C-alpha positions as CSV (number, residue, x, y, z in Angstrom):
1,X,-0.2,0.1,0.0
2,X,3.3,1.9,0.0
3,X,2.9,2.5,-3.7
4,X,-0.2,4.5,-4.0
5,X,-0.4,7.2,-6.5
6,X,-0.3,10.7,-5.3
7,X,-3.0,13.3,-5.7
8,X,-2.1,15.4,-8.6
9,X,-5.2,17.7,-7.9
10,X,-4.3,20.5,-5.7
11,X,-7.4,22.5,-5.0
12,X,-11.5,22.4,-4.8
13,X,-13.7,19.8,-3.3
14,X,-11.6,16.5,-5.1
15,X,-8.0,18.0,-4.2
16,X,-7.0,14.8,-2.2
17,X,-7.7,12.8,-5.6
18,X,-5.8,11.6,-8.7
19,X,-6.6,13.2,-11.9
20,X,-6.7,11.8,-15.3
21,X,-8.4,13.9,-17.5
22,X,-11.7,14.4,-16.2
23,X,-12.2,11.6,-13.9
24,X,-10.7,11.7,-10.5
25,X,-10.1,8.8,-8.2
26,X,-9.1,8.5,-4.6
27,X,-5.4,7.2,-4.1
28,X,-6.8,3.6,-4.0
29,X,-8.8,3.4,-6.3
30,X,-6.3,5.0,-8.8
31,X,-4.1,2.1,-7.9
32,X,-6.2,-0.1,-9.5
33,X,-5.7,-3.2,-6.8
34,X,-9.1,-2.2,-4.9
35,X,-11.8,-4.9,-6.1
36,X,-15.9,-4.0,-4.6
37,X,-17.2,-7.9,-4.2
38,X,-20.3,-8.4,-2.8
39,X,-19.9,-12.0,-1.1
40,X,-23.8,-12.3,-0.7
41,X,-24.7,-12.5,-3.8
42,X,-21.9,-14.6,-5.0
43,X,-21.0,-16.9,-2.4
44,X,-23.5,-17.2,0.6
45,X,-25.7,-19.6,-2.3
46,X,-22.8,-21.5,-2.3
47,X,-22.5,-22.0,1.3
48,X,-26.9,-22.0,2.0
49,X,-26.3,-25.8,3.5
50,X,-24.5,-24.6,6.4
51,X,-26.2,-21.4,6.1
52,X,-29.5,-23.2,6.5
53,X,-28.4,-25.6,9.6
54,X,-27.1,-22.2,11.8
55,X,-30.6,-20.8,10.9
56,X,-32.2,-23.6,12.3
57,X,-30.1,-24.6,14.9
58,X,-28.1,-21.5,15.9
59,X,-25.0,-20.7,15.7
60,X,-23.5,-24.0,17.7
61,X,-24.7,-25.8,15.0
62,X,-21.0,-25.3,13.8
63,X,-19.6,-27.7,16.3
64,X,-21.7,-30.6,14.4
65,X,-20.3,-29.2,11.6
66,X,-16.7,-29.5,12.4
67,X,-17.3,-33.4,13.7
68,X,-18.6,-33.8,10.4
69,X,-15.4,-32.5,8.8
70,X,-13.2,-34.9,10.6
71,X,-15.7,-37.9,9.9
72,X,-15.1,-37.5,6.1
73,X,-11.8,-36.8,6.2
74,X,-11.2,-40.1,8.0
75,X,-13.7,-42.4,5.9
76,X,-11.9,-41.0,2.8
77,X,-8.7,-41.2,4.1
78,X,-7.9,-44.4,1.8
79,X,-7.7,-42.2,-1.0
80,X,-4.7,-40.5,0.5
81,X,-5.7,-37.1,-0.7
82,X,-6.1,-35.6,2.7
83,X,-5.1,-31.9,1.1
84,X,-7.2,-31.9,-1.3
85,X,-10.3,-33.5,0.7
86,X,-10.0,-30.9,3.3
87,X,-10.3,-28.1,0.6
88,X,-13.5,-29.3,-0.7
89,X,-15.4,-29.6,2.8
90,X,-15.0,-26.1,3.2
91,X,-18.9,-25.8,3.0
92,X,-19.4,-25.1,-0.1
93,X,-22.4,-27.2,-2.0
94,X,-19.7,-27.0,-5.5
95,X,-17.2,-27.9,-3.6
96,X,-19.0,-31.0,-2.4
97,X,-19.6,-31.4,-5.7
98,X,-16.2,-31.4,-6.9
99,X,-15.7,-34.1,-4.4
100,X,-18.0,-36.7,-5.9
101,X,-17.3,-36.3,-9.1
102,X,-13.7,-37.1,-8.0
103,X,-14.7,-39.9,-5.6
104,X,-17.7,-41.6,-6.1
105,X,-18.1,-43.5,-2.9
106,X,-18.0,-39.6,-1.3
107,X,-21.8,-39.1,-1.5
108,X,-22.5,-42.1,0.8
109,X,-19.9,-41.3,3.5
110,X,-20.9,-37.3,3.3
111,X,-24.6,-37.9,3.8
112,X,-24.2,-40.6,6.3
113,X,-22.1,-38.5,8.6
114,X,-24.1,-35.2,8.3
115,X,-27.6,-37.6,9.2
116,X,-25.5,-39.0,11.9
117,X,-25.1,-35.7,13.4
118,X,-28.4,-33.9,12.6
119,X,-27.2,-31.8,9.6
120,X,-29.8,-32.9,7.2
121,X,-32.9,-32.8,9.0
122,X,-36.2,-32.9,7.2
123,X,-36.8,-29.0,7.0
124,X,-32.9,-28.1,5.6
125,X,-33.8,-30.5,2.8
126,X,-37.0,-29.6,1.7
127,X,-35.5,-26.0,1.9
128,X,-32.5,-27.2,-0.3
129,X,-34.9,-29.2,-2.4
130,X,-36.9,-25.9,-3.7
131,X,-34.1,-25.5,-5.9
132,X,-34.1,-27.3,-9.3
133,X,-30.7,-26.8,-10.5
134,X,-29.0,-27.1,-6.9
135,X,-25.3,-28.5,-6.8
136,X,-24.8,-31.6,-4.9
137,X,-28.2,-32.8,-5.3
138,X,-27.7,-35.8,-3.9
139,X,-27.4,-34.1,-0.1
140,X,-31.6,-34.0,-0.4
141,X,-32.0,-37.8,-1.0
142,X,-35.3,-38.6,-2.6
143,X,-37.0,-35.4,-1.5
144,X,-38.7,-34.2,-4.8
145,X,-37.9,-30.4,-6.3
146,X,-41.4,-28.6,-5.2
147,X,-41.8,-24.6,-4.8
148,X,-40.8,-23.7,-1.1
149,X,-44.0,-23.8,1.4
150,X,-44.2,-20.9,3.7
151,X,-42.0,-22.6,6.0
152,X,-39.6,-23.4,3.9
153,X,-39.3,-19.3,2.8
154,X,-39.4,-18.7,6.4
155,X,-35.9,-21.2,6.7
156,X,-34.4,-19.5,3.5
157,X,-35.3,-16.0,5.0
158,X,-33.6,-16.5,8.2
159,X,-30.5,-17.9,6.7
160,X,-30.3,-15.3,4.4
161,X,-31.1,-12.4,6.9
162,X,-29.6,-13.5,9.7
163,X,-25.9,-14.0,7.8
164,X,-26.8,-10.4,6.7
165,X,-26.7,-9.3,9.9
166,X,-24.8,-11.3,12.6
167,X,-21.3,-10.5,11.8
168,X,-20.0,-13.3,13.9
169,X,-22.2,-16.3,11.5
170,X,-20.9,-15.1,8.6
171,X,-17.3,-15.6,10.1
172,X,-18.6,-19.3,11.3
173,X,-19.6,-19.8,7.5
174,X,-16.2,-18.6,6.0
175,X,-14.2,-20.2,8.9
176,X,-15.4,-23.9,7.3
177,X,-12.1,-24.4,5.1
178,X,-10.2,-22.9,8.1
179,X,-11.3,-25.9,10.2
180,X,-11.4,-28.6,7.7
181,X,-7.7,-27.6,6.5
182,X,-6.4,-27.6,10.5
183,X,-8.1,-31.0,10.9
184,X,-6.2,-32.0,8.1
185,X,-2.9,-30.4,9.0
186,X,-2.4,-28.3,6.3
187,X,-3.5,-25.2,7.5
188,X,-0.3,-22.4,7.6
189,X,-0.4,-19.4,9.1
190,X,1.2,-16.4,11.4
191,X,1.7,-17.7,15.5
192,X,-0.3,-15.0,16.2
193,X,-3.3,-15.8,14.1
194,X,-2.8,-19.4,15.8
195,X,-3.0,-18.3,19.0
196,X,-6.2,-16.2,17.9
197,X,-8.2,-19.1,16.5
198,X,-7.0,-22.0,18.4
199,X,-10.0,-21.7,20.6
200,X,-12.3,-20.1,18.0
201,X,-15.3,-19.9,18.7
202,X,-15.3,-20.6,22.2
203,X,-13.5,-18.0,23.5
204,X,-15.4,-14.8,24.0
205,X,-12.9,-12.3,25.0
206,X,-11.1,-13.1,21.7
207,X,-14.6,-13.6,19.4
208,X,-14.4,-9.8,18.1
209,X,-11.0,-10.2,16.5
210,X,-11.1,-13.9,15.6
211,X,-14.1,-12.8,13.6
212,X,-11.9,-10.1,11.9
213,X,-9.4,-12.3,11.3
214,X,-11.9,-15.1,9.6
215,X,-13.2,-12.9,7.3
216,X,-10.1,-11.0,6.1
217,X,-8.9,-14.6,5.5
218,X,-11.2,-15.9,3.9
219,X,-11.3,-12.8,1.3
220,X,-7.6,-13.2,0.9
221,X,-7.7,-17.3,0.1
222,X,-10.9,-16.2,-2.2
223,X,-8.8,-13.4,-4.3
224,X,-5.6,-16.1,-4.1
225,X,-7.6,-18.9,-5.6
226,X,-9.1,-17.1,-8.3
227,X,-5.9,-15.5,-9.3
228,X,-4.7,-19.2,-9.6
229,X,-7.3,-20.1,-11.4
230,X,-9.7,-17.4,-12.9
231,X,-12.9,-20.2,-13.4
232,X,-12.4,-22.0,-10.0
233,X,-15.8,-20.0,-8.7
234,X,-17.7,-20.2,-12.4
235,X,-19.8,-23.1,-11.3
236,X,-20.5,-20.9,-7.7
237,X,-21.3,-17.9,-10.0
238,X,-23.7,-20.1,-11.8
239,X,-25.5,-21.6,-9.1
240,X,-25.3,-18.0,-7.5
241,X,-27.8,-16.6,-10.7
242,X,-30.1,-20.0,-10.3
243,X,-30.5,-18.8,-6.8
244,X,-31.3,-15.6,-6.9
245,X,-33.1,-15.7,-10.3
246,X,-35.3,-18.9,-8.2
247,X,-36.2,-16.8,-5.8
248,X,-37.5,-14.0,-8.0
249,X,-40.0,-16.4,-9.3
250,X,-40.9,-18.3,-5.7
251,X,-41.2,-14.9,-3.5
252,X,-42.6,-11.4,-4.5
253,X,-41.1,-8.3,-3.3
254,X,-41.8,-6.4,0.0
255,X,-42.2,-2.9,0.4
256,X,-41.8,-0.8,3.6
257,X,-45.2,0.3,3.5
258,X,-46.7,-3.3,3.6
259,X,-44.5,-4.1,6.8
260,X,-46.3,-1.2,8.4
261,X,-49.7,-1.6,7.3
262,X,-49.5,-5.2,8.1
263,X,-47.7,-4.1,11.8
264,X,-51.2,-1.5,12.0
265,X,-53.2,-4.6,11.5
266,X,-51.6,-7.2,13.3
267,X,-51.4,-8.9,9.7
268,X,-48.7,-10.4,7.8
269,X,-47.5,-8.3,4.8
270,X,-49.3,-8.7,1.3
271,X,-46.7,-10.1,-1.3
272,X,-49.7,-10.0,-3.9
273,X,-51.4,-6.5,-5.2
274,X,-49.8,-3.2,-6.1
275,X,-51.8,-0.5,-5.0
276,X,-50.6,3.2,-5.9
277,X,-50.4,5.5,-2.9
278,X,-52.3,8.8,-3.7
279,X,-51.3,11.3,-0.7
280,X,-51.2,14.3,-3.6
281,X,-54.4,15.7,-4.3
282,X,-54.3,17.0,-8.1
283,X,-55.4,20.3,-9.0
284,X,-58.8,21.3,-10.9
285,X,-58.3,19.3,-14.2
286,X,-59.2,20.9,-17.8
287,X,-62.4,19.7,-18.7
288,X,-62.8,16.5,-20.1
289,X,-58.7,15.5,-19.1
290,X,-59.6,14.4,-15.6
291,X,-58.4,10.5,-17.0
292,X,-54.8,11.7,-17.9
293,X,-53.6,11.3,-14.6
294,X,-55.3,8.3,-13.6
295,X,-54.2,6.4,-16.4
296,X,-50.2,7.0,-16.1
297,X,-50.7,5.9,-12.8
298,X,-52.2,2.9,-13.7
299,X,-49.6,2.7,-16.5
300,X,-46.6,2.8,-14.0
301,X,-48.5,0.3,-11.8
302,X,-48.9,-2.2,-14.1
303,X,-45.3,-1.6,-15.6
304,X,-43.9,-2.2,-11.7
305,X,-46.3,-5.1,-11.4
306,X,-45.2,-6.8,-14.8
307,X,-41.6,-6.7,-13.6
308,X,-42.5,-7.8,-9.9
309,X,-44.4,-10.7,-11.4
310,X,-42.0,-12.2,-13.9
311,X,-39.2,-14.1,-13.2
312,X,-36.1,-11.3,-12.7
313,X,-32.3,-11.3,-12.8
314,X,-31.5,-10.8,-9.1
315,X,-27.9,-11.6,-9.3
316,X,-27.1,-9.3,-12.1
317,X,-29.7,-6.3,-11.2
318,X,-28.0,-2.8,-12.8
319,X,-29.9,-3.4,-15.9
320,X,-33.5,-3.9,-14.3
321,X,-32.8,-1.4,-11.7
322,X,-31.5,1.2,-14.0
323,X,-34.2,0.9,-16.7
324,X,-37.5,0.6,-14.1
325,X,-35.9,3.4,-12.0
326,X,-35.4,5.8,-15.4
327,X,-39.3,4.8,-16.3
328,X,-40.2,5.0,-12.9
329,X,-38.8,8.9,-12.5
330,X,-40.3,9.7,-15.6
331,X,-43.6,8.8,-15.3
332,X,-43.9,10.0,-11.6
333,X,-42.5,13.3,-13.2
334,X,-45.6,13.1,-15.7
335,X,-48.0,12.4,-12.6
336,X,-47.2,15.2,-10.9
337,X,-46.8,17.6,-13.3
338,X,-50.7,16.1,-14.7
339,X,-52.1,17.1,-11.1
340,X,-50.9,20.8,-12.0
341,X,-52.4,22.2,-15.2
342,X,-50.4,25.5,-14.6
343,X,-47.5,23.9,-15.5
344,X,-49.0,22.4,-19.2
345,X,-47.1,24.7,-20.9
346,X,-43.9,24.9,-22.7
347,X,-42.1,27.3,-20.1
348,X,-42.8,25.7,-17.1
349,X,-43.5,22.1,-18.7
350,X,-40.4,22.1,-20.9
351,X,-38.5,19.7,-18.3
352,X,-40.9,17.0,-18.8
353,X,-40.5,16.8,-22.3
354,X,-36.2,17.0,-22.1
355,X,-37.1,14.0,-19.5
356,X,-39.0,11.7,-21.6
357,X,-37.0,12.1,-24.8
358,X,-33.6,11.7,-22.6
359,X,-35.1,8.5,-21.0
360,X,-35.5,7.4,-24.5
361,X,-32.6,7.9,-26.1
362,X,-31.0,6.3,-22.8
363,X,-32.8,3.0,-23.0
364,X,-32.3,2.8,-26.5
365,X,-28.8,3.5,-26.3
366,X,-27.8,1.2,-23.4
367,X,-30.0,-1.9,-25.0
368,X,-27.5,-1.6,-27.8
369,X,-24.4,-1.9,-25.5
370,X,-22.4,-4.0,-23.2
371,X,-24.5,-4.9,-20.2
372,X,-22.2,-3.4,-18.1
373,X,-23.3,-0.2,-19.0
374,X,-25.8,-0.3,-16.5
375,X,-23.2,-0.6,-13.6
376,X,-21.8,1.9,-14.9
377,X,-24.7,4.5,-14.8
378,X,-24.8,3.9,-11.4
379,X,-21.6,4.4,-10.8
380,X,-21.3,7.8,-12.1
381,X,-24.5,8.7,-10.4
382,X,-22.7,7.8,-7.3
383,X,-19.7,9.6,-8.1
384,X,-21.7,13.1,-8.9
385,X,-23.4,12.4,-5.2
386,X,-19.7,12.3,-3.8
387,X,-18.5,15.4,-4.9
388,X,-22.0,17.3,-4.3
389,X,-21.5,16.1,-0.8
390,X,-18.0,17.9,-1.0
391,X,-19.2,20.8,-2.7
392,X,-22.3,21.9,-0.3
393,X,-19.1,20.7,2.3
394,X,-17.6,24.2,1.5
395,X,-19.8,26.4,2.9
396,X,-19.5,28.4,5.8
397,X,-21.8,27.9,9.0
398,X,-23.3,30.7,8.6
399,X,-24.6,30.0,5.5
400,X,-25.8,26.3,6.6
401,X,-29.7,26.5,7.4
402,X,-31.6,24.1,9.4
403,X,-30.9,20.4,8.2
404,X,-27.9,21.0,6.3
405,X,-25.8,18.7,7.8
406,X,-28.5,15.6,7.1
407,X,-28.7,16.7,3.4
408,X,-24.8,16.2,3.3
409,X,-25.1,12.7,4.9
410,X,-27.8,11.7,2.6
411,X,-25.4,12.4,-0.4
412,X,-22.9,10.9,1.3
413,X,-24.9,7.8,1.6
414,X,-26.1,7.8,-1.7
415,X,-22.4,7.9,-3.0
416,X,-22.3,4.5,-1.7
417,X,-18.8,5.2,-0.3
418,X,-16.9,3.6,2.8
419,X,-16.4,5.4,5.6
420,X,-12.9,3.9,6.2
421,X,-12.1,3.1,2.6
422,X,-12.3,6.1,0.2
423,X,-12.8,4.1,-3.1
424,X,-15.7,6.4,-5.0
425,X,-14.5,7.2,-8.1
426,X,-15.9,10.8,-9.5
427,X,-16.4,11.5,-13.1
428,X,-16.6,14.8,-14.1
429,X,-17.5,14.0,-17.8
430,X,-20.5,15.2,-19.5
431,X,-22.1,11.7,-19.3
432,X,-22.2,8.4,-17.7
433,X,-21.4,6.7,-21.0
434,X,-17.6,8.1,-21.0
435,X,-18.4,11.6,-21.9
436,X,-20.1,10.7,-24.9
437,X,-23.0,13.6,-25.4
438,X,-26.9,12.5,-25.1
439,X,-26.9,14.1,-28.9
440,X,-24.3,11.1,-29.7
441,X,-26.4,8.3,-28.2
442,X,-29.2,9.5,-30.2
443,X,-27.4,9.5,-33.5
444,X,-26.0,6.0,-32.9
445,X,-29.2,5.0,-31.5
446,X,-31.1,6.0,-35.1
447,X,-33.0,9.3,-32.9
448,X,-31.1,12.0,-34.2
449,X,-34.1,13.7,-35.7
450,X,-36.2,12.9,-32.4
451,X,-33.6,14.5,-30.5
452,X,-33.0,17.8,-32.6
453,X,-36.7,18.3,-33.1
454,X,-37.7,17.4,-29.6
455,X,-34.8,17.7,-27.0
456,X,-33.1,20.7,-28.2
457,X,-36.5,22.7,-27.5
458,X,-37.0,21.2,-23.8
459,X,-34.9,22.8,-21.6
460,X,-34.5,22.0,-18.0
461,X,-33.3,20.0,-15.2
462,X,-34.1,16.9,-15.8
463,X,-30.2,14.6,-16.0
464,X,-31.9,11.7,-14.4
465,X,-28.3,10.7,-12.4
466,X,-29.0,7.8,-10.7
467,X,-28.6,8.9,-7.3
468,X,-31.7,11.0,-7.5
469,X,-33.6,8.4,-9.1
470,X,-32.6,6.2,-6.0
471,X,-33.6,8.4,-3.4
472,X,-36.7,9.5,-5.2
473,X,-38.0,6.9,-7.5
474,X,-36.8,3.5,-5.9
475,X,-36.7,1.6,-2.6
476,X,-34.9,-1.3,-1.2
477,X,-37.0,-4.7,-1.3
478,X,-37.1,-6.1,2.0
479,X,-37.8,-9.5,1.0
480,X,-34.4,-10.9,1.8
481,X,-34.2,-13.6,-1.2
482,X,-34.0,-11.0,-3.3
483,X,-30.7,-10.5,-2.3
484,X,-31.5,-6.5,-1.0
485,X,-31.8,-5.1,-4.8
486,X,-34.4,-2.0,-5.5
487,X,-37.6,-1.6,-6.7
488,X,-39.4,1.2,-8.0
489,X,-40.9,3.4,-5.2
490,X,-44.9,3.6,-6.0
491,X,-45.7,5.6,-3.0
492,X,-45.8,9.5,-4.9
493,X,-44.2,12.6,-3.6
494,X,-46.6,15.6,-2.5
495,X,-46.3,17.8,-4.8
496,X,-53.7,24.3,-19.9
497,X,-52.4,22.9,-23.1
498,X,-54.4,19.7,-23.4
499,X,-52.2,18.5,-26.2
500,X,-48.9,18.8,-24.7
501,X,-50.3,16.8,-21.4
502,X,-51.4,14.0,-23.9
503,X,-48.2,14.1,-25.8
504,X,-46.2,13.4,-22.5
505,X,-48.7,11.1,-21.6
506,X,-48.4,9.2,-24.8
507,X,-44.7,9.2,-24.6
508,X,-44.3,7.7,-21.6
509,X,-46.7,4.7,-22.6
510,X,-44.3,4.1,-25.5
511,X,-41.3,4.5,-22.6
512,X,-43.0,1.2,-20.8
513,X,-43.6,-0.7,-23.8
514,X,-40.1,-0.2,-24.9
515,X,-38.6,-0.7,-21.4
516,X,-40.6,-3.8,-21.1
517,X,-39.1,-5.3,-24.5
518,X,-35.7,-4.3,-23.5
519,X,-35.7,-6.3,-19.9
520,X,-37.4,-9.0,-21.9
521,X,-40.3,-9.3,-19.5
522,X,-42.4,-12.6,-19.4
523,X,-44.9,-12.2,-21.9
524,X,-47.8,-13.6,-19.4
525,X,-46.4,-11.3,-16.8
526,X,-47.0,-8.4,-19.3
527,X,-50.7,-9.3,-20.7
528,X,-51.9,-9.8,-17.2
529,X,-50.5,-6.3,-15.6
530,X,-52.1,-4.7,-18.6
531,X,-55.0,-6.7,-18.7
532,X,-57.4,-3.7,-17.9
533,X,-56.0,-2.2,-21.0
534,X,-58.3,-4.5,-23.2
535,X,-60.8,-4.4,-20.2
536,X,-61.3,-0.7,-21.0
537,X,-60.9,-1.0,-25.2
538,X,-64.0,-3.9,-24.8
539,X,-66.3,-1.6,-22.7
540,X,-66.1,1.7,-25.0
541,X,-66.6,-0.7,-28.3
542,X,-70.0,-1.9,-25.8
543,X,-70.9,1.3,-25.6
544,X,-70.3,2.5,-29.2
């Protein structure tokens, strides 16, 4: 870490950063040695078996797993491959699959040792069996693949949530390889680390320090393995995608409002239905145009319903988050302005036209790029949030109003930076696409005329940067089996040229259809979510 590049930005809010062109990086980020990973998304599914056991039996269940490791190693000793066998008893489902691929007798030995220690209860096997592409499926025996029942979902949620909230449990899961190699006599580390772990986790006075050491060693070992074999974790990543994708089909998104409503009524939060929270009363509408706001709200609600009822890629969720977030942000703007007829003019409503045009160009252009562009869009917005927080922090105390500190803290949160490790890159180029202008995007997407005729005339501040979408138009899904992804918020903020208003509604309807096609949303889910439109058409024909 002594070779970190030195800052070459001498002034301004990013004075401690390394500047390369119009991109500003912290010294650590500029060094290129820092990789931010999400072990919950990538690795927890592979550790699902022990996570379920600890959820069912508590953290003391690791004792039975350590005994299981010793028993399996002893029963496989005749293969004279103790070091490799120890590495495969790290708690990972894909590691057990590799073990059985090499030694056919290992499956029966693993299952027998687990059953004798109560590690494969009926509840655990049933929860595992709910995943059709489970690695090492032989663990569950003759339990048939079936959608999870309520009890299965509760155990799975306890396993994921318990690991997310309990740093000690996380460390226990990550210590499986260490315990296995210790029993095989192949573990190597410094005397200080050995002393720290020799009575782990029994000694409470050293537990916190030992937890930290275990988590750090686990990450370092994983990186070392991946450097030696870049494809070592391919099966684990493939299974992680299957795990999160299956969860999107077997359980629905849950909103904070649903939980709060359930607590007030002492009922379970509903996982179905897509209500729109209408708190802001619209101003009087021009005669005969009262339906526009309601129609657009129904469009947005049905759009969200189609996404949430269709299978989703929860492992790589950036594309759906960005696409749905852009559409949600545009829809919320249209809904808000349709409630205020005074804004139905070019002077005050130009930002609506610009937003709709901008989102259309973004959707079409990003759909033609590598899928990493969606994460790049989010990272660009998070970097801007970091920059804005630092600029705001420059104001003198006498210029700060009430709540100013809270605003700075909120921008810092939206930067998704770390308090201890400043890794957030600040890109001051004009757009998230490496500085490429929206005009060039429009040209490359075949929308140059649309840009020239609509966007150039619309003036406003609707840049749709990710940090603003996240704070206004998105909310976290509280279903832990969905991996803490973000979903469009249906709670609207409080908040006449009829032809212009109609044009906004028509353009938003076009955006909804475009985004669903880009995301390749399941047609049955789309048809079900928008069935009301067919019903309305039938009613109109009947009335005629």
